[in-house]
Structures are given as structure tokens and as C-alpha cells.
C-alpha positions as CSV (number, residue, x, y, z in Angstrom):
1,M,-38.3,-13.0,-13.4
2,M,-35.3,-14.9,-12.1
3,K,-34.2,-18.5,-12.7
4,T,-31.2,-20.2,-11.2
5,R,-29.2,-23.3,-12.3
6,T,-26.2,-25.0,-10.7
7,L,-23.3,-26.0,-12.9
8,F,-20.9,-28.4,-11.3
9,K,-17.3,-28.0,-12.5
10,N,-15.8,-31.3,-11.4
11,G,-18.1,-33.4,-13.6
12,G,-16.8,-36.7,-12.3
13,G,-19.3,-37.1,-9.5
14,T,-16.7,-36.4,-6.8
15,T,-17.1,-33.6,-4.3
16,V,-14.4,-31.0,-4.0
17,R,-14.2,-29.6,-0.5
18,Q,-13.0,-26.0,-0.2
19,P,-12.9,-24.6,3.4
20,G,-11.7,-21.0,3.6
21,V,-12.2,-17.4,4.5
22,L,-14.1,-14.7,2.5
23,L,-13.0,-11.1,2.8
24,N,-15.2,-8.2,1.8
25,L,-14.3,-4.5,2.0
26,E,-16.2,-1.2,2.6
27,A,-15.0,2.3,3.4
28,T,-16.4,5.4,5.0
29,G,-15.3,9.0,5.3
30,L,-13.1,9.0,2.2
31,E,-12.0,12.5,1.1
32,D,-14.1,14.0,-1.8
33,F,-11.4,15.6,-3.9
34,G,-10.2,15.9,-7.5
35,S,-12.1,16.2,-10.7
36,V,-15.3,14.2,-11.4
37,G,-13.3,11.7,-13.4
38,A,-10.8,11.0,-10.6
39,R,-13.0,10.3,-7.6
40,C,-13.6,6.6,-7.9
41,P,-12.1,4.7,-4.9
42,M,-10.4,1.3,-5.2
43,V,-8.4,-0.9,-2.9
44,K,-5.3,-2.9,-3.5
45,V,-4.8,-5.9,-1.2
46,F,-1.4,-7.3,-0.3
47,S,-0.4,-10.2,1.9
48,R,2.7,-11.8,3.5
49,K,3.3,-14.6,6.0
50,L,4.0,-13.8,9.6
51,T,7.6,-14.9,10.1
52,R,10.4,-14.2,12.5
53,G,12.1,-10.9,11.7
54,N,9.4,-10.1,9.1
55,A,11.5,-11.7,6.4
56,S,8.7,-12.3,4.0
57,R,7.7,-9.7,1.4
58,W,4.4,-8.2,0.5
59,E,2.7,-9.9,-2.4
60,E,-0.3,-8.4,-4.2
61,V,-3.4,-10.5,-3.8
62,G,-5.6,-8.4,-6.1
63,S,-7.6,-5.2,-6.4
64,T,-11.2,-4.2,-6.0
65,E,-13.1,-2.5,-8.8
66,S,-13.3,1.3,-8.9
67,V,-16.6,2.4,-7.4
68,V,-18.5,5.5,-8.4
69,N,-19.6,6.1,-4.7
70,R,-16.6,8.0,-3.7
71,I,-17.4,8.7,0.0
72,T,-18.8,5.4,1.3
73,P,-18.0,2.7,-1.3
74,K,-19.0,-1.0,-0.9
75,F,-16.8,-3.1,-3.1
76,I,-18.2,-6.1,-5.0
77,K,-14.9,-7.8,-5.5
78,H,-14.2,-10.3,-2.7
79,F,-11.1,-12.1,-1.7
80,R,-10.9,-15.8,-0.8
81,F,-8.2,-17.3,1.4
82,D,-7.4,-20.8,2.4
83,G,-8.6,-21.5,5.9
84,K,-5.0,-22.5,7.0
85,Q,-3.7,-19.1,6.0
86,A,-5.9,-17.3,8.7
87,K,-3.4,-18.1,11.4
88,D,-0.3,-16.5,10.0
89,L,-1.3,-14.1,7.2
90,L,-0.7,-10.4,7.4
91,L,-2.7,-8.0,5.2
92,R,-2.0,-4.6,3.8
93,F,-4.6,-2.4,2.2
94,E,-3.9,0.6,0.0
95,V,-6.8,2.8,-0.9
96,Y,-6.6,4.8,-4.1
97,A,-8.7,7.5,-5.8
98,T,-8.8,6.6,-9.5
99,D,-10.4,7.8,-12.7
100,S,-13.4,5.9,-14.0
101,M,-11.1,3.6,-16.0
102,G,-8.9,2.8,-13.0
103,I,-5.8,4.1,-14.8
104,K,-4.8,7.3,-13.0
105,R,-4.4,6.5,-9.3
106,T,-3.7,8.7,-6.2
107,L,-2.9,6.9,-3.0
108,T,-5.2,8.3,-0.3
109,G,-4.5,5.9,2.7
110,I,-3.0,2.7,3.9
111,T,-3.6,0.3,6.8
112,E,-2.3,-3.1,7.9
113,T,-3.6,-5.9,10.0
114,S,-3.8,-9.7,10.2
115,L,-6.4,-12.0,8.7
116,A,-6.8,-13.8,12.0
117,L,-7.6,-10.5,13.8
118,I,-10.4,-9.7,11.3
119,V,-11.9,-13.2,11.7
120,K,-11.8,-13.0,15.5
121,S,-13.3,-9.6,15.7
122,E,-16.9,-9.2,16.8
123,D,-19.1,-10.6,14.1
124,G,-16.0,-10.8,11.8
125,V,-15.9,-7.1,11.2
126,L,-12.9,-4.9,11.9
127,E,-12.8,-1.2,11.3
128,L,-9.3,0.1,10.3
129,E,-8.3,3.8,10.3
130,L,-6.5,4.8,7.2
131,E,-3.1,6.5,7.5
132,D,-1.4,8.9,5.2
133,E,1.7,7.0,4.0
134,E,3.9,10.1,3.7
135,T,3.0,11.9,6.9
136,G,1.9,9.0,9.1
137,E,-1.1,11.0,10.2
138,M,-4.6,9.5,10.3
139,T,-6.8,10.6,7.4
140,G,-10.2,10.3,9.2
141,A,-11.3,7.6,6.8
142,V,-12.1,4.1,7.8
143,L,-11.7,0.8,5.9
144,C,-14.2,-1.8,7.1
145,A,-12.9,-5.4,6.6
146,M,-15.3,-8.3,6.9
147,A,-13.9,-11.8,7.0
148,H,-16.0,-14.9,7.6
149,E,-15.2,-18.6,7.6
150,I,-17.0,-20.7,5.0
151,E,-17.7,-24.3,5.4
152,P,-16.5,-27.0,2.9
153,I,-19.1,-27.2,0.1
154,P,-19.1,-28.8,-3.4
155,Q,-17.2,-26.6,-5.9
156,S,-19.8,-25.4,-8.4
157,D,-21.2,-22.3,-10.1
158,V,-24.6,-20.8,-9.6
159,T,-26.0,-19.0,-12.6
160,F,-28.9,-16.5,-12.5
161,D,-31.0,-15.7,-15.6
162,I,-32.7,-12.4,-15.2
163,E,-35.2,-10.7,-17.4
164,W,-36.6,-7.2,-16.8
165,R,-40.2,-6.4,-17.9
166,G,-42.3,-3.3,-17.6
167,V,-39.9,-1.4,-15.3
168,G,-38.6,2.1,-15.6
169,M,-39.4,4.9,-18.0
170,I,-38.3,5.8,-21.5
171,G,-34.7,7.0,-21.3
172,Q,-34.0,5.5,-17.9
173,L,-31.4,2.7,-17.4
174,S,-32.1,-0.3,-15.2
175,R,-29.4,-2.4,-13.5
176,V,-29.6,-5.5,-11.3
177,V,-27.5,-5.6,-8.1
178,L,-27.3,-8.8,-6.0
179,L,-26.7,-8.3,-2.3
180,R,-25.6,-10.8,0.3
181,K,-26.9,-10.4,3.9
182,I,-24.4,-11.5,6.6
183,A,-26.7,-12.6,9.4
184,Q,-24.2,-12.1,12.2
185,T,-23.9,-8.4,11.4
186,G,-27.1,-7.4,9.6
187,R,-25.0,-5.9,6.9
188,Y,-25.6,-6.2,3.2
189,T,-22.6,-6.4,0.9
190,P,-22.9,-6.4,-2.9
191,I,-21.8,-9.4,-4.8
192,Y,-22.7,-8.5,-8.4
193,A,-23.8,-5.5,-10.5
194,S,-25.2,-6.1,-14.0
195,E,-24.9,-4.1,-17.1
196,A,-27.4,-1.3,-17.7
197,L,-30.5,-1.9,-19.9
198,Q,-32.6,1.0,-21.3
199,R,-35.9,-0.7,-22.2
200,G,-35.9,-4.0,-20.3
201,G,-35.0,-7.4,-21.7
202,K,-32.6,-10.1,-20.6
203,F,-29.4,-9.3,-18.8
204,H,-26.2,-11.3,-19.4
205,P,-26.3,-14.5,-17.3
206,I,-24.9,-13.9,-13.8
207,R,-22.4,-16.7,-12.9
208,L,-21.1,-16.7,-9.4
209,P,-19.0,-19.3,-7.5
210,S,-21.0,-21.4,-5.1
211,Y,-18.8,-20.7,-2.1
212,I,-20.3,-17.2,-1.9
213,F,-23.5,-18.9,-0.7
214,A,-21.7,-21.1,1.8
215,E,-23.8,-22.1,4.8
216,G,-21.0,-20.9,7.1
217,L,-22.0,-17.4,6.2
218,R,-25.7,-17.9,6.7
219,T,-26.4,-15.7,3.8
220,T,-29.6,-14.6,2.1
221,I,-30.0,-13.4,-1.5
222,L,-32.5,-10.5,-1.9
């Protein structure tokens, strides 16, 4: 059973317009190495402005979560950029193998591109080969960057109340994952994973920013 409610943050009756670009990341062909506790991939994202002489410095935008799927991870954490930045923003991605807590990290590959190049790619999807930072050789792994423009919409939150009934067996854990379908590509990308429940019941409320559901993405929630 699923219920949704929309909570508007601005509260004064005014509409806050927020055009921008959403960036999601996936990876394929990552190396399966290390102990069981050190195989969870994560990505650090850096950006800098395109300037003459490359005078600007890389600044960290943020990191994805560490994903248990160590070969073909799909990261839930997305990154939002102002639409104006799409013209002159360079991006650097560093892929790490981490432990389950994200503390111990081993750099496995890097790649660089521009936000504009991703947006202008076919269906807004750009596949980037990962390079070994020390040797400069290609690792054989690929980072898939998906960037899509979102139209201005009212700033709000969408909250899902989910209750699990009569599903699963004794001793099994149940988890809810929300996926977003990007119509242009036919791809599904995860946007939320809940905590695990053993015998059903109510999950913690899922609260997501409304721009994830922007019409500009033509998305569908399954």
C-alpha cells in the first residue's frame, strides 16, 4: 500500500522556479578484487569552470553511496547543477573500491569530461572509459553518466508512505527500491532504497525532492 503527499517548502504561496540538470551515474566492468569487505564501489565527483589556461581548481561536488553490487553498480545519489553551469563546467569522476562503511578506499579509475558534452550526447547518456591514474592505461571499466535537463517546477517535497503486508517468508528481509524510468533511453535508475524489514510493517517515510519528478525528464515511478 502506497500513499503520497506533497509538502511545499516555500509556504508563502509563491512559486520557486528551479531549472537545472540532473546527473546520475552507473558503472560496468569494474574489477572484482579485494576482500569481501572492500569491494563496494563509490564515485567522487569534482567540478571546475572552463577558463582560459585552465586556471580554475577542481572542487568536490560530492560522493555517491557505496554500492554492494561491485561489478555493475547503479548509484542512487544524484547530482543537481544549475542550468547555466552546463555551458562551461568540467567534471572529474574518481571511482573507488571501498569497505562497506566507505572508510577504506582504493582508487580504481578516473575520467574527465564536460557537463555540456554529457547533456548533448545521444539521449543524454555518455559512456566514459576509466583510466588508471598512475599508469595512464585504460582499465576496461566504463562509467556511464546520464545528464538530463529539468524544467522549472515548484520547489516541494514528495513523501511516500509505504506499508508491507503478507510478503516474504520468516527470516527473510524486505526492502523497497524506487526506480525512475528515463523515457528517452528506456533505462531505469534507482532513486531510493529503504531500510530492510523482517516481518513487514511500515517503512520510514520516503521524502524526495520534487525536481526528481520533473516533466522535463518524462519519468515514471514503478
